[in-house]
C-alpha positions in Angstrom: -0.2 -0.1 -0.1 3.0 2.3 1.2 4.4 1.8 -2.6 1.0 2.5 -4.2 1.2 5.7 -2.4 4.6 6.8 -3.4 3.6 6.1 -6.6 0.9 8.7 -6.7 2.8 10.9 -5.0 5.2 10.8 -8.0 2.6 10.8 -10.6 1.1 13.9 -8.8 4.4 15.6 -8.7 5.4 14.7 -12.5 1.7 16.0 -13.6 2.7 19.6 -14.1 5.5 18.5 -16.3 3.6 16.2 -18.4 1.1 18.3 -19.5 3.6 21.1 -20.1 5.6 18.9 -22.2 2.7 17.6 -24.2 2.0 21.2 -24.8 5.6 22.0 -25.8 6.0 19.2 -28.6 2.7 19.6 -29.8 3.3 23.5 -30.2 6.9 22.9 -31.8 5.2 20.5 -34.2 2.7 23.3 -35.3 6.0 25.5 -36.2 8.1 22.7 -37.8 7.9 19.4 -39.3 7.1 16.6 -36.6 10.6 15.0 -37.7 12.5 18.5 -36.9 15.0 18.1 -34.2 13.4 20.6 -31.7 10.1 18.5 -31.7 12.4 15.2 -31.4 14.1 16.4 -28.4 10.7 17.7 -26.8 9.6 14.3 -27.6 12.5 12.4 -26.1 11.7 14.6 -22.8 8.1 13.3 -22.6 9.4 9.9 -23.1 11.7 9.9 -20.3 9.1 11.2 -17.9 6.1 8.9 -19.0 8.1 5.5 -19.5 9.9 5.0 -15.7 6.3 5.1 -14.6 4.7 3.0 -16.9 7.5 0.5 -16.3 6.3 0.7 -12.4 3.1 -0.6 -13.6 1.3 2.3 -13.9 -1.8 3.5 -16.6 -1.9 7.3 -17.0 -4.8 8.9 -18.1 -5.0 12.8 -18.9 -8.3 14.0 -18.8 -9.9 17.2 -19.6 -13.0 18.4 -17.9 -14.1 21.9 -18.6 -11.0 24.1 -18.3 -9.0 21.7 -16.0 -6.7 19.0 -16.7 -7.0 15.7 -14.4 -4.2 13.4 -14.3 -5.6 9.8 -12.7 -8.5 11.2 -11.9 -6.8 14.0 -9.5 -6.9 17.6 -11.0 -3.6 19.1 -11.9 -2.8 22.5 -10.4 -0.5 24.7 -11.7 1.5 28.1 -11.7 1.8 31.1 -13.7 4.5 29.7 -15.6 2.4 27.1 -17.0 -0.4 29.1 -17.8 0.3 29.6 -21.5 1.3 26.2 -22.3 -1.7 24.7 -20.1 -4.4 27.7 -21.9 -3.0 26.3 -25.5 -3.7 22.5 -24.6 -7.3 23.1 -23.4 -8.1 25.0 -26.7 -6.1 22.3 -29.0 -8.1 19.7 -27.2 -11.4 21.3 -27.1 -10.6 22.3 -31.0 -10.5 18.3 -31.7 -13.5 16.8 -29.1 -10.5 15.1 -27.1 -11.2 14.3 -23.7 -8.4 12.3 -22.5 -5.3 10.7 -23.5 -4.5 7.1 -22.0 -0.7 5.5 -21.9 -1.1 2.2 -20.8 2.4 0.6 -21.5 5.8 2.2 -22.9 5.8 4.8 -25.9 8.3 4.7 -28.3 9.0 7.9 -30.2 7.4 6.4 -33.0 4.2 6.2 -30.9 4.3 9.8 -30.2 5.5 10.8 -33.7 1.8 9.0 -34.8 0.1 10.7 -32.5 1.5 14.5 -33.1 0.9 14.0 -37.0 -2.6 12.6 -36.3 -3.1 15.4 -33.8 -2.1 18.1 -36.1 -3.8 17.0 -39.5 -7.2 15.8 -37.9 -8.0 19.4 -37.1 -8.7 19.7 -40.6 -11.2 17.1 -40.8 -14.9 17.4 -40.7 -15.0 15.1 -37.6 -11.6 15.7 -36.0 -12.2 13.4 -33.1 -13.5 10.3 -35.2 -10.2 10.7 -37.6 -8.1 10.9 -34.8 -9.4 8.2 -32.6 -9.0 6.0 -36.3 -5.3 6.7 -36.6 -4.9 6.2 -32.8 -6.1 2.8 -33.0 -3.1 1.2 -34.9 -1.4 2.1 -31.7 -1.1 0.1 -28.7 0.5 1.8 -26.1 -1.9 5.1 -26.5 -5.6 5.7 -26.7 -7.9 8.6 -26.7 -11.4 9.2 -25.8 -13.8 11.9 -26.5 -14.5 15.4 -24.7 -17.3 15.1 -21.8 -19.6 17.8 -21.8 -20.6 19.1 -18.3 -23.8 19.0 -16.6 -24.8 22.5 -16.8 -27.3 22.5 -19.7 -30.2 20.9 -17.8 -32.0 17.5 -17.4 -33.5 18.4 -21.1 -29.7 18.5 -22.5 -28.8 15.4 -20.1 -31.5 13.3 -21.8 -30.5 14.2 -24.8 -26.9 12.7 -24.5 -28.3 9.6 -23.1 -30.6 9.4 -26.0 -27.9 9.8 -28.2 -25.4 7.3 -26.3 -27.9 4.7 -26.5 -29.0 4.9 -30.2 -25.2 5.6 -31.5 -24.6 2.2 -29.6 -27.4 0.3 -31.0 -26.4 2.0 -34.5 -22.8 0.8 -34.1 -23.6 -2.9 -33.2 -26.1 -3.2 -36.0 -23.3 -2.0 -38.3 -20.4 -3.9 -37.0 -22.8 -7.4 -37.2 -23.6 -6.1 -40.9 -20.2 -5.6 -41.7 -19.2 -9.5 -40.5 -21.7 -11.0 -42.1 -20.5 -9.4 -45.4 -17.2 -11.1 -44.5 -15.4 -7.8 -43.3 -12.6 -8.4 -40.5 -13.8 -5.9 -37.6 -11.7 -4.6 -34.6 -13.1 -4.2 -31.1 -11.2 -1.2 -30.6 -13.9 0.9 -32.3 -16.2 -1.0 -30.2 -14.4 -0.3 -27.0 -15.0 3.3 -27.5 -18.6 3.0 -27.6 -18.9 1.2 -24.6 -16.5 3.8 -22.6 -19.2 6.6 -23.8 -21.9 4.1 -22.1 -19.9 3.4 -18.8 -19.4 7.2 -18.5 -22.9 7.6 -18.4 -23.6 4.8 -16.5 -21.5 6.3 -13.6 -23.2 10.0 -14.0 -26.9 8.9 -15.3 -27.3 5.5 -14.2 -31.1 5.9 -14.2 -31.6 7.4 -17.4 -29.4 5.0 -19.3 -31.2 1.8 -17.5 -34.6 3.6 -18.5 -33.6 3.7 -22.4 -33.4 -0.4 -22.1 -37.3 -0.3 -21.1 -37.9 0.6 -24.5 -38.2 -2.4 -26.6 -38.0 -2.0 -30.3 -39.5 -4.6 -32.2 -37.7 -4.3 -35.4 -34.6 -4.0 -34.6 -34.5 -6.4 -31.4 -31.1 -8.0 -31.9 -29.0 -4.8 -31.9 -31.2 -3.4 -28.8 -31.0 -6.5 -26.8 -27.1 -6.5 -27.4 -27.1 -2.8 -26.2 -29.6 -3.4 -23.3 -27.9 -6.4 -22.0 -24.2 -4.3 -21.9 -26.1 -1.5 -20.2 -27.5 -3.4 -17.5 -24.3 -5.7 -17.1 -22.0 -2.1 -16.7 -24.6 -1.0 -14.1 -24.6 -4.3 -12.1 -20.7 -4.2 -12.2 -20.5 -0.5 -10.8 -23.1 -1.8 -8.0 -20.2 -4.2 -7.3 -17.5 -2.0 -7.5 -15.8 -3.2 -10.5 -13.2 -0.3 -11.7 -13.7 1.7 -15.0 -11.4 -0.4 -16.9 -13.0 -3.4 -15.7 -16.6 -1.9 -16.6 -15.5 -1.4 -19.9 -14.2 -4.8 -20.4 -17.4 -6.0 -19.2 -19.8 -4.1 -21.5 -17.4 -5.1 -24.0 -17.9 -8.6 -23.9 -21.6 -8.3 -23.2 -22.2 -6.1 -26.3 -21.2 -9.6 -28.4 -22.5 -12.1 -26.5 -25.3 -12.9 -28.8 -23.0 -12.3 -31.8 -23.6 -16.4 -32.9 -27.1 -15.7 -33.5 -26.0 -14.1 -37.2 -25.6 -17.5 -38.2 -29.0 -18.6 -37.2 -31.6 -18.6 -40.2 -33.8 -15.5 -40.1 -36.9 -17.5 -41.1 -36.0 -19.4 -37.5 -34.8 -16.5 -35.6 -37.8 -14.2 -36.5 -40.2 -17.0 -36.4 -43.7 -15.8 -34.9 -44.9 -19.3 -33.5 -43.0 -21.5 -30.9 -39.7 -23.4 -31.9 -39.9 -27.4 -32.7 -37.5 -29.1 -31.6 -35.1 -29.0 -34.9 -35.4 -25.6 -34.6 -34.1 -25.7 -30.9 -31.2 -27.6 -31.7 -30.4 -24.8 -34.5 -30.7 -22.0 -31.8 -28.7 -24.1 -29.1 -25.8 -23.9 -31.5 -25.0 -20.2 -31.4 -22.8 -20.1 -28.4 -20.1 -22.1 -30.6 -21.0 -19.9 -33.8 -20.2 -16.8 -31.3 -16.9 -18.1 -30.0 -16.0 -18.7 -33.9 -17.2 -15.2 -35.1 -15.3 -13.4 -31.9 -11.9 -15.5 -32.7 -11.8 -14.5 -36.5 -11.9 -10.6 -35.6 -9.0 -8.6 -36.0 -6.4 -7.9 -33.4 -7.0 -11.1 -30.9 -6.3 -10.0 -27.1 -7.2 -10.7 -23.4 -10.9 -9.0 -23.9 -11.7 -10.7 -27.2 -10.7 -14.0 -25.9 -12.8 -13.6 -22.5 -15.5 -12.4 -24.7 -15.4 -15.7 -26.9 -15.8 -17.4 -23.3 -19.0 -15.7 -22.3 -20.2 -15.9 -25.8 -19.8 -19.4 -25.3 -21.0 -19.7 -21.5 -24.0 -17.3 -21.1 -26.3 -20.2 -21.5 -25.0 -22.7 -19.6 -26.2 -21.8 -16.3 -25.3 -21.4 -12.6 -25.6 -24.9 -12.0 -24.8 -26.2 -15.9 -28.2 -27.5 -16.5 -28.3 -24.8 -19.5 -26.4 -25.2 -23.4 -24.2 -26.3 -25.0 -24.0 -29.5 -23.0 -20.1 -30.0 -21.7 -18.5 -33.1 -21.0 -17.6 -32.1 -17.3 -18.6 -29.6 -14.8 -16.5 -25.7 -15.0 -16.4 -22.7 -13.1 -18.3 -19.8 -14.7 -16.5 -16.7 -15.9 -17.3 -14.2 -13.4 -18.3 -11.9 -16.4 -20.4 -15.0 -17.5 -23.0 -15.1 -14.7 -23.4 -11.0 -14.8 -24.2 -11.2 -18.4 -26.6 -14.1 -17.8 -28.7 -11.9 -15.6 -28.5 -8.9 -17.8 -29.6 -11.5 -20.7 -32.5 -13.5 -19.1 -34.2 -10.1 -17.6 -33.9 -8.3 -21.1 -35.1 -11.2 -22.7 -38.0 -11.7 -20.8 -39.1 -8.5 -20.5 -38.9 -8.3 -24.6 -41.5 -8.8 -27.6 -39.0 -10.5 -29.0 -38.3 -13.4 -27.4 -39.3 -17.1 -27.8 -42.2 -16.8 -26.4 -43.1 -14.1 -28.7 -44.8 -12.3 -25.5 -43.5 -9.4 -23.3 -43.3 -10.2 -19.4 -43.9 -7.6 -17.3 -40.5 -6.5 -15.4 -41.8 -7.4 -11.5 -42.9 -11.0 -13.4 -40.0 -11.3 -14.8 -37.9 -11.0 -11.6 -40.1 -13.1 -9.8 -39.1 -16.0 -11.9 -35.5 -14.9 -11.6 -35.9 -15.0 -7.9 -37.1 -18.7 -8.2 -34.2 -19.6 -10.8 -31.7 -18.0 -8.2 -29.5 -20.8 -6.9 -30.1 -22.9 -9.9 -29.5 -21.1 -13.6 -28.6 -17.9 -11.4 -25.8 -17.0 -9.4 -27.9 -16.2 -6.0 -25.5 -13.5 -4.8 -25.2 -11.1 -7.9 -29.5 -11.5 -8.5 -29.3 -9.9 -4.8 -27.3 -7.0 -6.4 -29.2 -6.7 -9.6 -32.8 -6.5 -8.2 -31.2 -4.2 -5.6 -29.9 -2.1 -8.7 -33.2 -2.8 -11.1 -35.7 -2.5 -8.0 -39.0 -4.3 -7.0 -40.6 -1.7 -9.6 -38.0 -1.5 -12.4 -38.3 1.5 -14.8 -40.9 1.5 -17.4 -43.4 -0.6 -15.3 -47.0 0.3 -15.5 -48.3 0.8 -12.2 -51.9 1.8 -10.8 -51.8 3.7 -8.0 -54.6 3.9 -4.9 -55.4 7.1 -6.0 -56.6 5.8 -9.4 -54.1 6.9 -11.0 -51.8 5.2 -13.8 -48.6 5.7 -13.8 -44.6 4.3 -15.2 -42.2 4.0 -12.6 -39.6 6.5 -13.3 -36.6 6.3 -10.8 -35.5 3.7 -8.1 -35.4 4.3 -4.2 -32.4 2.6 -2.6 -33.9 3.2 0.8 -37.5 1.9 -0.5 -37.7 -0.5 -3.0 -41.3 -0.4 -3.2 -41.6 3.5 -3.3 -40.3 4.6 -6.9 -40.6 8.0 -8.7 -43.4 7.7 -11.0 -44.5 9.6 -14.2 -48.1 9.9 -13.9 -49.6 9.4 -17.2 -53.4 8.8 -16.3 -55.2 10.7 -14.2 -57.9 9.4 -11.7 -60.8 10.2 -13.9 -59.0 8.1 -16.8 -58.1 10.8 -18.7 -54.7 10.8 -20.2 -52.1 13.4 -19.3 -48.9 15.3 -19.4 -48.4 14.6 -15.7 -45.5 15.1 -13.0 -43.3 12.7 -12.0 -44.3 12.2 -8.1 -42.2 10.4 -5.2 -43.9 7.7 -3.9 -42.0 8.5 -0.3 -44.2 11.7 0.4 -46.5 12.1 3.3 -49.5 13.8 4.5 -49.5 16.0 7.4 -50.9 13.1 9.5 -47.6 10.9 8.2 -49.9 8.7 5.7 -48.2 8.2 2.1 -50.2 10.3 -0.5 -49.3 7.7 -3.1 -49.2 3.5 -3.0 -48.8 1.2 -5.8 -51.7 -1.3 -5.8 -50.6 -3.6 -8.5 -48.6 -3.5 -11.9 -50.4 -3.6 -15.4 -49.8 -4.5 -18.8 -49.1 -1.6 -20.9 -50.1 -3.3 -24.6 -53.4 -3.4 -22.6 -54.2 0.2 -22.5 -51.7 0.9 -26.0 -49.4 3.0 -24.1 -46.0 3.2 -25.8 -43.3 3.5 -23.3 -40.9 5.2 -26.1 -43.4 7.9 -25.9 -42.8 8.7 -22.4 -39.2 7.1 -21.6 -38.0 9.5 -24.6 
C-alpha cells in the first residue's frame, strides 16, 4: 500500500511537467515538421518522464474536464509559468473534441510521432476526434477518448446525451454485425470507444440509461437487446465495485454475447410461433458460432478471448443445466454470470423472445428469483434486484389514487416506493403528468400514493418510448 501511495505522489509531482511537455512538443510541431530536431528533443523529454512510471505498472490517463486537466482523476494545479502552455493545450483539445489520452504501456518515439501527426492533421477533418481516434487505433500503447460535456445545460440536454449514447450504441452494433456478415474483418477497438461512452454515462446518469433499456424496439430486437444487456451488465458491475477499466471490458463482452445468432437463419430467428425440436437444436448452436465469430476478429487479445468465453457460457447456467452441454462441470467466468442475469431479464421483458410475449418486469424478476441458486448466481441476483428495484423503470403501475403511472426512477432506501410519472389521472384521462415521489406523506404521516398493482402497457396501448424518450 505504501509503495502505491509513493507512486501516486510521484505521478502527482510529475503531472504539471507531463502536461507542459505535451503542450511543448505539440506547439513546436505546429511551427516545425514533426521530424524536426526541436520536436524530437521535446518528444524524447516527454518519453523520459512517462516510461519510468509505466515500467512500474502504472497506467496514465490525462482527462480534460471543463477548463482543467486531471491526471489519473486528480486535478492538476499549476503556477503562472505554466499558464500559456496549459491554456494552449485546453484550446487544442477542445478544437478536436479530445477529452482524454491514456498511456497503458511504454511508448516509443514512433508512437508519439503517430499521435503528433494525427493530432495536427485531424483538425482539418469534418469530425476531428473520429479521425484522430481511427488513426490512434493502430497504436497499442496510447488511446484517446472524446470530450465530455459538463452537466450545466439542464435535464433536457442530459436526456438528449443519454438518448444519443444509447442509439449510437445500437447503430454501431448493427453496423458491426452487418460487416461481419459480409465477411469484413472487424476490430474490437472501435467497439471499446462506444462502450466507454456508455460506462461514462452510467457512472453519471445510471437511471436514465437503464430507463432506455425499458424501451423495446420490435424491429431492431437483436441490436437493442445486445446494447441493453451491455448497459445492465455495466450498471450491475458498477454496483459491485468494478473499476472503470473492468466496466469497459464487461460492457464489451456483454455487447457481443449473442453475436453467434447472426448465423441463425432469419426464418427461424424471426418465427412468429414456438420453435420445434429441430429449430431449437439450431438455436442452441449460437454459443459455438459466437466463439467462432469472435476468434475471427482482428487483433486477438485478452478481451476478445474473454468475449469468446462469455459468448460460449452465457446460456450454461449457474448449475450447468443449460446449453451447450459440456463433458465436465466448470466454474463460470465472473462476467458470464453477470451477462446471464442481464440477458435473461432483458429477453423476458422484450417482445422478441421465443415466447413472443413480453413479460412485466416485476413478473420477470419473480421468475428470476425462483432461478437464483440454480440457473442464476444467487448473490449477484441480490445485487441485480437491488439495482433495478422491485418495480423496475418502465413498469406500468396502478396507484391507490386510481392514477396510472410509469416507474421513472428507483429508491434505494424504499424499493417499493419509486418515483412515478403519472400518465392517466384518477378520472381516466391521459395527462402530461408530473413525476411523483411515492415516499411523500401528508401532514398526518400517511403516504400520498401507494402502488396497488402492476399493469400491462399493451392493454392500454401505452407506448413506453413516447414517455421514456
